[in-house]
N, C-alpha and C positions, 0 to 999 in steps of 0.2 A: 598675665591673665587677670590678676586682681585689678590692675589699673584699667584694663579694658572694660571690666564689669562696672567699675566705679564711674567711668566716663559715660557708659551707656545709661546707667541709672540716673546720673545727673542730667543728661540730655533729655530723658523721658520726663523728669520732674519739670524742667524748664519748658518743655513743649506743652505739657498739661497746663501749667500756670499761664502761659501765653494765650492758649485757647480759652481758658476759663474766663478771662476778662477781655471781652471784645470791645466794649464801649468806653470803659473807664478803668484806670488803674487804681481807683479809689473805691468805687461803688460796685457791688455785685451785679452781674448781668441780670440775674433773676429779679432783683428789685426794679431795675430799669424797665425790663420787659413787662412786668406786672402793671406798672403805671401806663405805659404806652398802649398796651393791649386794651386796657380798660377805657382809655380815651378813644381809641379807634373803634371799639365795639359800641361806644355810647351812641345812642340814636342822634341823628343829625338831619335837619330838613334840607341840607344842601346835597345830600347823596342818597339816591335810591338804590337799593341793592348792595350797599356796603361802600365804604370809602376807598377811593384810589389813593394810595400813599406812595409818594415818590421815594425811591430806594435810598437816596442820599440823606444823610443826617443834616438837620438845620444846626449850624455851628453856633454855640453860645458865644464864642470869642468874637464873632462878627456882630453880635447883638449887644455886647457889653457897652460899646461906645454909644449906642442908641438909647438903651434903657438905663445905662450907667450904674453898674454895681460898683460904687466908689464910696469910700469912707463909711462902709457898712450899711448904706441905704440905697435903694433904687431911686435914682434921681428923676424918674418919670413923673414924680408927684402923684404916685398911685398910693394914697394913704391906706387903702385896704390891704395892700401887700406889706407895707411897712409895719402895720399893726400886728400882723401875724408872725413876723420873723424878727429875731433880735439881731443886734450888731454881730454877735458871735455866730449866729446862723449865716449871715451874709459873708462873714470871713470864711466859714466852712464851704459855702457855695463857690467862693473864689478859688479855693483849693480844688474843688470838683471840676471847675472850668479848666484849670491848668492840667488836670488829670484826664481830661476828655481826649479820646483817640479819634482820629479820622477814620471813619468806617461807614458802612451802609447798614440798613435794617435787614436783619435776617430773622424774620418772625413767621410763625404760622398763625393765621388769623381766622376767626370765626366769621366775621362780617365784612372784612375789608380785603383789599388786594394790594400787595407790594408790587410796584411797577418801576422799571428802569427809567423810562421816559414817557410818563403819561401825557396825553395830548392836551386835555383841558380838564378842569374841575378836579383838582387833586390837592392833597395835604402834604405839608412838610412838617416834620416833628424834630424838636431838639431832644436830647436825653433829659430826663428829669434831674433837677437839683433838689437835694434834700436838706432839711434842717438837721441840726446836730443829733437830735434824738430819733431821726428817721420817722417822725410822726406827721410831717408836712412835706409836700413836694410841689414844685412848679415846673411847667414845661412851656416852651414857646410852640404855638401851633400856627402855621401859616396856611391859609386856604386861598388857592388861586383858581379863578374862574374865567380867566382871559387876561389880555394885556392891560386892561384898565379896570379890572374887577378882582377884588380879593379883600381879605382881612387877616390881620395878625393879632393873636391874643396870647395872654399868659393864662394858662389853665392851672388852677390851684386844687390840689387834692389833700385830704386830711385822713389820717388813719384812725379808724374807730374800732376798738377792740382788736380784731385780727384782720380786718379788711380795709381797703382804701375806698374812699367815697369822694366823688366830685364835689367840690365846695363852691367855686365860682370862676367865671371868666373875667379877665380885665383886658379891655381893648387897648391895643397899642397903635395900630394903623388900620384904616379902612378906606377903600376906594370904590 
């Protein structure tokens, strides 16, 4: 009987832990959702009536070869990013990329809509990567407005007092 209770208790603990960390095994879901919701709810001239957000996550692993988090620096020659983050921060970001889980967005939004397969004019988001102190974060945001129309940016957020504020966008691709 005691063994059965112990096994049930262990199962419940493991189940709760698995569900608690949906997006990353290193970063809390609440931190990830806070940044993403802030960006989705941010006003945008491309979307009237709220952003359409594709349900699938934009995978950092696929972007690493393009923007190159290597040797502690983003090799896209984006000095504005390199000035904000230290080599240790980039090492921490590499660990976050390794801890990223394949998943989809499951958010309740004020101004946007999560869609399985949006037809046109939609956004894809990566999970945020944080500096070691969790005072700065960056996300990749991809806007698609057709087969030959779109842009990809790195959005940078900085924590001031107890809230996150948008700092700047760094363009990666535009068509």
